Backbone as CSV, one residue per row, in Angstrom:
resi,resn,N_x,N_y,N_z,CA_x,CA_y,CA_z,C_x,C_y,C_z
1,MET,-102.277,-13.684,-14.211,-102.556,-13.935,-15.616,-101.551,-14.893,-16.239
2,ARG,-100.287,-14.811,-15.812,-99.278,-15.707,-16.388,-99.627,-17.164,-16.136
3,LYS,-100.177,-17.434,-14.956,-100.520,-18.807,-14.605,-101.751,-19.300,-15.353
4,LEU,-102.498,-18.385,-15.955,-103.709,-18.759,-16.679,-103.490,-18.831,-18.195
5,ARG,-102.240,-18.669,-18.621,-101.968,-18.690,-20.053,-102.300,-20.032,-20.691
6,LEU,-102.139,-21.112,-19.929,-102.410,-22.435,-20.477,-103.856,-22.544,-20.944
7,MET,-104.791,-22.034,-20.152,-106.192,-22.155,-20.540,-106.487,-21.319,-21.791
8,ILE,-105.769,-20.233,-21.984,-105.944,-19.422,-23.189,-105.439,-20.186,-24.411
9,VAL,-104.297,-20.844,-24.259,-103.737,-21.642,-25.354,-104.664,-22.799,-25.702
10,ILE,-105.169,-23.494,-24.682,-106.063,-24.627,-24.911,-107.340,-24.179,-25.615
11,THR,-107.885,-23.054,-25.168,-109.109,-22.530,-25.788,-108.876,-22.200,-27.260
12,ALA,-107.746,-21.588,-27.560,-107.418,-21.270,-28.953,-107.302,-22.543,-29.788
13,LEU,-106.682,-23.576,-29.227,-106.539,-24.844,-29.953,-107.904,-25.502,-30.184
14,MET,-108.824,-25.319,-29.251,-110.171,-25.866,-29.427,-110.869,-25.210,-30.615
15,TRP,-110.704,-23.897,-30.756,-111.295,-23.211,-31.910,-110.676,-23.704,-33.215
16,VAL,-109.369,-23.867,-33.224,-108.690,-24.358,-34.422,-109.172,-25.765,-34.764
17,PHE,-109.269,-26.612,-33.751,-109.731,-27.984,-33.955,-111.147,-27.992,-34.520
18,GLY,-112.021,-27.125,-33.990,-113.389,-27.056,-34.480,-113.458,-26.636,-35.937
19,VAL,-112.651,-25.644,-36.315,-112.634,-25.172,-37.697,-112.143,-26.266,-38.640
20,VAL,-111.086,-26.960,-38.230,-110.503,-28.006,-39.080,-111.462,-29.178,-39.258
21,MET,-112.165,-29.555,-38.175,-113.000,-30.754,-38.216,-114.414,-30.500,-38.714
22,LEU,-114.864,-29.257,-38.746,-116.248,-28.958,-39.133,-116.651,-29.592,-40.467
23,PRO,-115.825,-29.543,-41.517,-116.262,-30.142,-42.798,-116.477,-31.652,-42.731
24,PHE,-115.927,-32.307,-41.724,-116.015,-33.763,-41.638,-117.133,-34.232,-40.702
25,ILE,-117.756,-33.310,-39.976,-118.804,-33.677,-39.026,-120.127,-33.819,-39.763
26,PRO,-120.810,-34.954,-39.626,-122.073,-35.164,-40.348,-123.187,-34.268,-39.801
27,ASP,-124.215,-34.113,-40.603,-125.380,-33.327,-40.205,-126.631,-34.187,-40.380
28,PRO,-127.305,-34.563,-39.291,-127.041,-34.161,-37.907,-125.918,-34.966,-37.286
29,ALA,-125.391,-34.444,-36.177,-124.297,-35.101,-35.471,-124.758,-35.490,-34.064
30,PRO,-124.238,-36.583,-33.529,-124.620,-36.976,-32.167,-124.119,-35.955,-31.145
31,ILE,-124.999,-35.571,-30.217,-124.613,-34.603,-29.188,-124.975,-35.059,-27.778
32,HIS,-125.716,-36.177,-27.673,-126.109,-36.629,-26.330,-126.206,-38.144,-26.311
33,TRP,-125.820,-38.719,-25.169,-125.848,-40.156,-24.978,-126.596,-40.483,-23.690
34,ASN,-127.351,-41.592,-23.702,-128.064,-41.983,-22.489,-127.157,-42.781,-21.563
35,ALA,-127.706,-43.238,-20.442,-126.915,-43.936,-19.443,-126.324,-45.235,-19.967
36,ALA,-126.926,-45.800,-21.008,-126.426,-47.050,-21.586,-125.369,-46.802,-22.644
37,GLY,-125.047,-45.548,-22.910,-124.039,-45.227,-23.907,-124.571,-45.144,-25.316
38,GLU,-125.911,-45.087,-25.472,-126.525,-45.005,-26.786,-126.844,-43.555,-27.124
39,VAL,-126.660,-43.197,-28.387,-126.970,-41.836,-28.831,-128.474,-41.623,-28.766
40,ASP,-128.910,-40.568,-28.061,-130.338,-40.266,-27.985,-130.629,-38.797,-28.299
41,GLY,-129.639,-38.120,-28.900,-129.851,-36.736,-29.288,-128.892,-36.330,-30.391
42,TYR,-129.420,-35.567,-31.361,-128.596,-35.114,-32.481,-128.710,-33.597,-32.618
43,GLY,-127.707,-32.989,-33.237,-127.717,-31.552,-33.411,-126.870,-31.129,-34.587
44,SER,-126.716,-29.834,-34.727,-125.957,-29.265,-35.838,-124.470,-29.533,-35.682
45,PRO,-123.756,-29.772,-36.781,-122.298,-29.921,-36.707,-121.627,-28.651,-36.184
46,TRP,-122.253,-27.496,-36.411,-121.714,-26.246,-35.883,-121.728,-26.257,-34.354
47,PHE,-122.786,-26.831,-33.789,-122.875,-26.940,-32.332,-121.762,-27.832,-31.795
48,VAL,-121.545,-28.968,-32.433,-120.509,-29.908,-32.002,-119.127,-29.278,-32.104
49,ALA,-118.902,-28.539,-33.171,-117.568,-27.978,-33.420,-117.262,-26.762,-32.567
50,PHE,-118.286,-25.941,-32.262,-117.981,-24.630,-31.690,-118.609,-24.329,-30.332
51,PHE,-119.564,-25.140,-29.886,-120.136,-24.858,-28.563,-119.119,-25.062,-27.439
52,PRO,-118.357,-26.175,-27.425,-117.356,-26.333,-26.357,-116.311,-25.227,-26.321
53,PRO,-115.721,-24.824,-27.471,-114.767,-23.715,-27.391,-115.421,-22.401,-26.981
54,ALA,-116.711,-22.223,-27.291,-117.397,-21.009,-26.847,-117.504,-20.977,-25.331
55,ILE,-117.853,-22.121,-24.732,-117.915,-22.201,-23.271,-116.525,-21.986,-22.674
56,ALA,-115.517,-22.593,-23.283,-114.142,-22.422,-22.793,-113.709,-20.961,-22.875
57,THR,-114.147,-20.270,-23.909,-113.802,-18.854,-24.060,-114.402,-18.025,-22.932
58,VAL,-115.653,-18.308,-22.602,-116.303,-17.595,-21.494,-115.554,-17.844,-20.185
59,MET,-115.171,-19.099,-19.963,-114.442,-19.434,-18.742,-113.075,-18.768,-18.703
60,ALA,-112.398,-18.745,-19.846,-111.077,-18.109,-19.911,-111.177,-16.616,-19.654
61,ALA,-112.297,-16.010,-20.069,-112.498,-14.580,-19.823,-112.843,-14.308,-18.370
62,LEU,-113.588,-15.231,-17.755,-114.015,-15.037,-16.367,-112.895,-15.312,-15.366
63,ALA,-112.003,-16.228,-15.696,-110.977,-16.664,-14.750,-110.190,-15.517,-14.130
64,PRO,-109.651,-14.569,-14.914,-108.923,-13.460,-14.295,-109.844,-12.407,-13.686
65,LEU,-111.142,-12.440,-14.056,-112.079,-11.429,-13.575,-112.645,-11.757,-12.200
66,LEU,-112.863,-13.036,-11.922,-113.511,-13.429,-10.676,-112.801,-12.910,-9.421
67,PRO,-111.468,-13.020,-9.321,-110.817,-12.489,-8.114,-111.011,-10.984,-7.946
68,ARG,-111.225,-10.274,-9.035,-111.368,-8.823,-8.964,-112.752,-8.401,-8.500
69,ILE,-113.772,-9.208,-8.791,-115.130,-8.840,-8.402,-115.574,-9.541,-7.121
70,ASP,-114.774,-10.490,-6.647,-115.083,-11.181,-5.393,-114.838,-10.232,-4.218
71,PRO,-115.831,-10.024,-3.335,-115.610,-9.172,-2.162,-114.445,-9.641,-1.295
72,ARG,-114.094,-10.915,-1.415,-112.952,-11.454,-0.684,-111.777,-11.700,-1.630
73,GLY,-111.699,-10.889,-2.645,-110.694,-11.094,-3.680,-109.265,-11.040,-3.199
74,GLN,-109.021,-10.335,-2.100,-107.647,-10.241,-1.606,-107.118,-11.590,-1.155
75,GLY,-108.025,-12.518,-0.845,-107.590,-13.831,-0.380,-107.052,-14.722,-1.480
76,TYR,-107.316,-14.397,-2.734,-106.861,-15.231,-3.838,-105.340,-15.285,-3.932
77,ALA,-104.675,-14.254,-3.431,-103.209,-14.238,-3.492,-102.610,-15.419,-2.736
78,ALA,-103.321,-15.896,-1.715,-102.818,-16.999,-0.903,-102.908,-18.341,-1.617
79,PHE,-103.761,-18.435,-2.633,-103.874,-19.712,-3.360,-103.912,-19.475,-4.874
80,SER,-103.144,-18.511,-5.343,-103.155,-18.166,-6.767,-102.738,-19.349,-7.644
81,GLY,-101.726,-20.104,-7.194,-101.300,-21.272,-7.959,-102.377,-22.332,-8.023
82,THR,-103.064,-22.542,-6.907,-104.157,-23.511,-6.861,-105.315,-23.059,-7.738
83,TYR,-105.625,-21.774,-7.690,-106.701,-21.226,-8.516,-106.403,-21.460,-9.997
84,ALA,-105.177,-21.184,-10.411,-104.796,-21.391,-11.806,-104.881,-22.867,-12.183
85,LEU,-104.440,-23.749,-11.283,-104.494,-25.186,-11.562,-105.933,-25.657,-11.719
86,ILE,-106.817,-25.160,-10.862,-108.228,-25.539,-10.947,-108.828,-25.096,-12.275
87,MET,-108.608,-23.841,-12.632,-109.168,-23.320,-13.873,-108.582,-24.027,-15.095
88,ASN,-107.287,-24.255,-15.103,-106.661,-24.948,-16.219,-107.166,-26.386,-16.334
89,SER,-107.390,-27.037,-15.197,-107.881,-28.411,-15.204,-109.292,-28.491,-15.777
90,VAL,-110.137,-27.534,-15.419,-111.506,-27.516,-15.945,-111.497,-27.303,-17.455
91,ILE,-110.650,-26.396,-17.930,-110.553,-26.164,-19.374,-110.035,-27.406,-20.090
92,LEU,-109.063,-28.089,-19.489,-108.559,-29.332,-20.079,-109.666,-30.378,-20.195
93,PHE,-110.521,-30.430,-19.192,-111.643,-31.366,-19.225,-112.582,-31.024,-20.378
94,PHE,-112.900,-29.741,-20.528,-113.753,-29.316,-21.638,-113.110,-29.645,-22.981
95,ALA,-111.795,-29.467,-23.071,-111.092,-29.788,-24.315,-111.180,-31.283,-24.612
96,ALA,-111.057,-32.106,-23.578,-111.168,-33.553,-23.765,-112.574,-33.930,-24.231
97,MET,-113.601,-33.300,-23.631,-114.978,-33.577,-24.053,-115.197,-33.145,-25.508
98,HIS,-114.575,-32.032,-25.883,-114.664,-31.557,-27.262,-114.047,-32.575,-28.218
99,LEU,-112.874,-33.058,-27.859,-112.187,-34.050,-28.686,-113.019,-35.314,-28.823
100,ILE,-113.626,-35.740,-27.721,-114.414,-36.972,-27.727,-115.660,-36.832,-28.591
101,THR,-116.415,-35.754,-28.405,-117.671,-35.599,-29.146,-117.429,-35.422,-30.644
102,VAL,-116.416,-34.661,-30.992,-116.092,-34.504,-32.415,-115.596,-35.838,-32.976
103,GLY,-114.755,-36.525,-32.200,-114.232,-37.806,-32.653,-115.320,-38.820,-32.926
104,VAL,-116.295,-38.901,-32.039,-117.411,-39.826,-32.234,-118.208,-39.436,-33.475
105,ALA,-118.422,-38.141,-33.646,-119.211,-37.668,-34.791,-118.575,-38.044,-36.119
106,VAL,-117.258,-38.058,-36.182,-116.587,-38.371,-37.455,-116.225,-39.848,-37.565
107,GLY,-116.622,-40.646,-36.569,-116.471,-42.083,-36.705,-115.333,-42.736,-35.953
108,TRP,-114.673,-41.997,-35.063,-113.608,-42.630,-34.290,-114.207,-43.672,-33.348
109,PRO,-113.522,-44.820,-33.155,-114.043,-45.862,-32.244,-113.818,-45.466,-30.784
110,ILE,-114.738,-44.676,-30.244,-114.585,-44.127,-28.894,-115.763,-44.543,-28.027
111,SER,-115.485,-44.929,-26.797,-116.527,-45.215,-25.821,-116.810,-43.934,-25.045
112,VAL,-117.844,-43.220,-25.443,-118.145,-41.927,-24.834,-118.429,-42.035,-23.331
113,PRO,-119.335,-42.923,-22.888,-119.614,-42.983,-21.449,-118.373,-43.299,-20.619
114,ARG,-117.542,-44.218,-21.109,-116.371,-44.618,-20.326,-115.350,-43.479,-20.233
115,LEU,-115.094,-42.814,-21.345,-114.108,-41.738,-21.341,-114.592,-40.531,-20.544
116,ILE,-115.869,-40.184,-20.688,-116.402,-39.055,-19.935,-116.404,-39.362,-18.443
117,SER,-116.796,-40.578,-18.107,-116.799,-40.980,-16.701,-115.398,-40.947,-16.120
118,PHE,-114.437,-41.463,-16.863,-113.053,-41.488,-16.388,-112.496,-40.064,-16.275
119,GLY,-112.783,-39.228,-17.270,-112.299,-37.857,-17.239,-112.892,-37.057,-16.097
120,ALA,-114.196,-37.205,-15.875,-114.844,-36.491,-14.774,-114.285,-36.950,-13.429
121,ALA,-114.012,-38.242,-13.307,-113.460,-38.771,-12.060,-112.075,-38.199,-11.777
122,LEU,-111.232,-38.145,-12.802,-109.895,-37.571,-12.623,-109.975,-36.086,-12.278
123,LEU,-110.903,-35.370,-12.905,-111.067,-33.946,-12.606,-111.447,-33.741,-11.146
124,ILE,-112.378,-34.530,-10.648,-112.800,-34.413,-9.250,-111.640,-34.719,-8.315
125,ALA,-110.840,-35.732,-8.654,-109.691,-36.075,-7.809,-108.677,-34.938,-7.784
126,VAL,-108.418,-34.328,-8.933,-107.472,-33.203,-9.011,-107.994,-32.020,-8.209
127,LEU,-109.277,-31.691,-8.401,-109.855,-30.569,-7.658,-109.841,-30.843,-6.157
128,GLY,-110.146,-32.074,-5.785,-110.130,-32.424,-4.371,-108.752,-32.280,-3.757
129,ASN,-107.749,-32.637,-4.510,-106.380,-32.532,-4.008,-105.990,-31.086,-3.716
130,GLU,-106.667,-30.132,-4.355,-106.348,-28.715,-4.182,-107.266,-28.005,-3.189
131,LEU,-108.355,-28.640,-2.780,-109.342,-27.976,-1.938,-108.757,-27.427,-0.638
132,GLY,-107.864,-28.189,-0.034,-107.318,-27.781,1.249,-106.507,-26.496,1.195
133,ARG,-106.113,-26.071,0.008,-105.301,-24.861,-0.137,-106.139,-23.623,-0.421
134,VAL,-107.424,-23.805,-0.660,-108.296,-22.687,-1.008,-108.738,-21.949,0.250
135,THR,-108.572,-20.641,0.261,-109.008,-19.814,1.387,-110.408,-19.276,1.104
136,PRO,-111.127,-18.777,2.120,-112.516,-18.341,1.937,-112.701,-17.331,0.812
137,ASN,-113.660,-17.625,-0.067,-114.026,-16.738,-1.168,-115.409,-17.151,-1.643
138,TYR,-115.961,-16.401,-2.598,-117.338,-16.641,-3.028,-117.471,-17.434,-4.326
139,PHE,-116.373,-17.841,-4.945,-116.463,-18.504,-6.240,-115.830,-19.888,-6.294
140,VAL,-114.854,-20.174,-5.466,-114.110,-21.430,-5.559,-114.162,-22.148,-4.222
141,GLY,-114.485,-23.444,-4.264,-114.470,-24.230,-3.046,-115.862,-24.669,-2.619
142,ILE,-115.959,-25.154,-1.389,-117.226,-25.620,-0.820,-117.890,-24.424,-0.151
143,ARG,-118.773,-23.764,-0.871,-119.352,-22.512,-0.411,-120.754,-22.765,0.117
144,THR,-120.861,-22.898,1.420,-122.148,-23.019,2.085,-122.291,-21.828,3.030
145,PRO,-123.486,-21.560,3.539,-123.629,-20.440,4.484,-122.701,-20.555,5.685
146,TRP,-122.390,-21.783,6.065,-121.601,-21.989,7.285,-120.105,-21.877,7.029
147,THR,-119.641,-22.339,5.872,-118.207,-22.165,5.573,-117.888,-20.700,5.309
148,LEU,-118.820,-19.980,4.676,-118.584,-18.569,4.391,-118.690,-17.702,5.639
149,ALA,-119.390,-18.211,6.654,-119.583,-17.418,7.869,-118.422,-17.540,8.845
150,ASP,-117.615,-18.614,8.715,-116.572,-18.856,9.714,-115.346,-19.470,9.030
151,PRO,-114.204,-18.797,9.069,-112.987,-19.333,8.435,-112.577,-20.692,8.972
152,GLU,-112.858,-20.958,10.249,-112.491,-22.258,10.818,-113.384,-23.365,10.263
153,VAL,-114.665,-23.070,10.105,-115.575,-24.037,9.476,-115.137,-24.297,8.035
154,TRP,-114.732,-23.237,7.353,-114.214,-23.384,5.979,-113.003,-24.315,5.963
155,ARG,-112.073,-24.086,6.868,-110.837,-24.869,6.895,-111.120,-26.343,7.158
156,ILE,-111.933,-26.623,8.171,-112.214,-28.007,8.541,-112.998,-28.718,7.438
157,THR,-114.006,-28.034,6.904,-114.839,-28.636,5.851,-114.008,-28.951,4.616
158,HIS,-113.120,-28.043,4.243,-112.301,-28.280,3.053,-111.247,-29.354,3.281
159,ARG,-110.764,-29.467,4.492,-109.796,-30.521,4.782,-110.450,-31.894,4.637
160,VAL,-111.649,-32.044,5.178,-112.364,-33.314,5.060,-112.874,-33.504,3.635
161,GLY,-113.410,-32.424,3.046,-113.924,-32.514,1.681,-112.850,-32.912,0.690
162,ALA,-111.630,-32.441,0.904,-110.528,-32.788,0.002,-110.305,-34.296,-0.017
163,ARG,-110.328,-34.907,1.152,-110.133,-36.361,1.218,-111.281,-37.098,0.540
164,LEU,-112.506,-36.617,0.759,-113.666,-37.263,0.149,-113.629,-37.153,-1.376
165,PHE,-113.278,-35.970,-1.873,-113.240,-35.765,-3.319,-112.148,-36.616,-3.964
166,VAL,-110.976,-36.650,-3.358,-109.885,-37.445,-3.928,-110.250,-38.926,-3.899
167,GLY,-110.740,-39.392,-2.756,-111.117,-40.799,-2.648,-112.227,-41.171,-3.614
168,GLY,-113.276,-40.335,-3.678,-114.380,-40.607,-4.593,-113.945,-40.550,-6.045
169,GLY,-113.088,-39.573,-6.382,-112.620,-39.439,-7.755,-111.785,-40.626,-8.195
170,LEU,-110.867,-41.048,-7.347,-110.015,-42.185,-7.706,-110.814,-43.479,-7.787
171,ALA,-111.775,-43.654,-6.857,-112.615,-44.846,-6.900,-113.470,-44.850,-8.160
172,SER,-114.004,-43.686,-8.513,-114.817,-43.582,-9.724,-113.989,-43.847,-10.974
173,ALA,-112.753,-43.350,-10.998,-111.882,-43.598,-12.147,-111.608,-45.086,-12.300
174,LEU,-111.371,-45.764,-11.188,-111.111,-47.199,-11.230,-112.338,-47.956,-11.733
175,VAL,-113.507,-47.587,-11.228,-114.746,-48.224,-11.662,-114.970,-48.009,-13.157
176,SER,-114.641,-46.801,-13.629,-114.860,-46.459,-15.038,-114.076,-47.345,-15.992
177,LEU,-112.982,-47.915,-15.510,-112.135,-48.729,-16.375,-112.646,-50.158,-16.533
178,PHE,-113.452,-50.625,-15.575,-113.781,-52.049,-15.568,-115.272,-52.360,-15.620
179,VAL,-116.115,-51.444,-15.183,-117.551,-51.725,-15.152,-118.137,-51.634,-16.561
180,PRO,-119.056,-52.518,-16.923,-119.709,-52.427,-18.251,-120.352,-51.055,-18.447
181,GLU,-120.388,-50.609,-19.699,-120.862,-49.260,-19.998,-122.262,-48.983,-19.454
182,HIS,-123.168,-49.952,-19.555,-124.543,-49.690,-19.149,-124.696,-49.595,-17.634
183,TRP,-123.620,-49.887,-16.885,-123.657,-49.735,-15.436,-122.858,-48.528,-14.950
184,LEU,-122.212,-47.816,-15.868,-121.340,-46.722,-15.450,-122.093,-45.619,-14.714
185,PHE,-123.265,-45.261,-15.216,-123.995,-44.140,-14.633,-124.365,-44.409,-13.173
186,VAL,-124.751,-45.636,-12.861,-125.215,-45.948,-11.509,-124.076,-46.377,-10.581
187,THR,-122.887,-46.592,-11.123,-121.769,-47.016,-10.273,-120.677,-45.956,-10.159
188,SER,-120.359,-45.294,-11.262,-119.252,-44.351,-11.256,-119.653,-42.959,-10.791
189,PHE,-120.726,-42.429,-11.335,-121.102,-41.048,-11.030,-121.497,-40.818,-9.570
190,PRO,-122.193,-41.758,-8.915,-122.471,-41.527,-7.491,-121.210,-41.350,-6.647
191,LEU,-120.116,-41.973,-7.046,-118.878,-41.874,-6.279,-118.285,-40.470,-6.314
192,ILE,-118.641,-39.667,-7.319,-118.134,-38.290,-7.374,-119.195,-37.277,-6.958
193,ILE,-120.458,-37.713,-6.925,-121.528,-36.807,-6.511,-121.722,-36.834,-4.998
194,ILE,-121.663,-38.021,-4.407,-121.905,-38.165,-2.968,-120.947,-37.325,-2.125
195,PRO,-119.631,-37.316,-2.420,-118.741,-36.470,-1.610,-119.155,-35.005,-1.595
196,ALA,-119.600,-34.491,-2.758,-120.031,-33.091,-2.823,-121.275,-32.865,-1.972
197,LEU,-122.194,-33.825,-1.987,-123.419,-33.684,-1.201,-123.151,-33.812,0.296
198,VAL,-122.229,-34.687,0.653,-121.933,-34.912,2.070,-121.340,-33.671,2.726
199,THR,-120.539,-32.910,1.994,-119.870,-31.753,2.594,-120.852,-30.659,3.010
200,ILE,-122.037,-30.624,2.424,-123.013,-29.580,2.772,-123.520,-29.752,4.197
201,PRO,-124.104,-30.911,4.551,-124.518,-31.075,5.956,-123.329,-31.119,6.905
202,TYR,-122.191,-31.617,6.422,-121.019,-31.676,7.300,-120.585,-30.276,7.732
203,SER,-120.636,-29.315,6.806,-120.242,-27.953,7.168,-121.179,-27.379,8.222
204,TYR,-122.459,-27.746,8.148,-123.406,-27.282,9.166,-123.100,-27.917,10.515
205,ILE,-122.770,-29.207,10.506,-122.445,-29.910,11.758,-121.221,-29.282,12.404
206,VAL,-120.212,-28.972,11.598,-119.001,-28.333,12.133,-119.337,-26.962,12.704
207,TRP,-120.148,-26.200,12.003,-120.535,-24.861,12.485,-121.281,-24.952,13.809
208,ARG,-122.217,-25.910,13.908,-122.962,-26.075,15.166,-122.043,-26.481,16.294
209,ARG,-121.075,-27.336,16.005,-120.145,-27.790,17.042,-119.284,-26.651,17.547
210,LEU,-118.826,-25.809,16.635,-117.944,-24.711,17.030,-118.691,-23.567,17.705
211,HIS,-120.001,-23.457,17.407,-120.764,-22.338,17.940,-121.813,-22.787,18.949
212,ARG,-121.621,-23.975,19.486,-122.563,-24.475,20.479,-122.483,-23.600,21.735
213,THR,-123.621,-23.262,22.285,-123.660,-22.462,23.508,-124.285,-23.264,24.639
214,GLY,-124.071,-22.807,25.868,-124.661,-23.470,27.009,-123.814,-24.647,27.476
């Protein structure tokens, strides 16, 4: 719990920020942007101000609970620091998205697609850097039938997946800084999605290799 205090503090600050900014958010307020960076959805200022902290609150409540309800919960002790870093990083990302959406609603000169793309890329790189330290469990990591069935498949898949996530995240972050906004969706996001998709068949290939008979 001590290692998760940061996410509790961040969540509290998100609620405070929402309360302070609510009177300044127009009604309706922008809540969604298309691939070209244009607003294509509007909603209540209450949604803009309080939906992100509500999600963060749920995550902050679940974070200490997940290791207790995981059938493999005893394994969390081996990567408790990594678990806390992952959870805190996700909450920080939500806080950044909250700041961006509220900022745009009140008129700050912000490029939503570029900042979201850059933030998501950095998050993937951070998570990837920690993947190799995660031991088998049901909530965190690359959880496929094959990684959960064999600790060695889990280890190998996460070692390779960590490199893919870090490489894809850093490449996506770099692209996010220079590519025109209307090309971000087709250039930046695939770089962070493909590594996640590749690890699924890769874990099966590793499992077949280790369990080949004859």
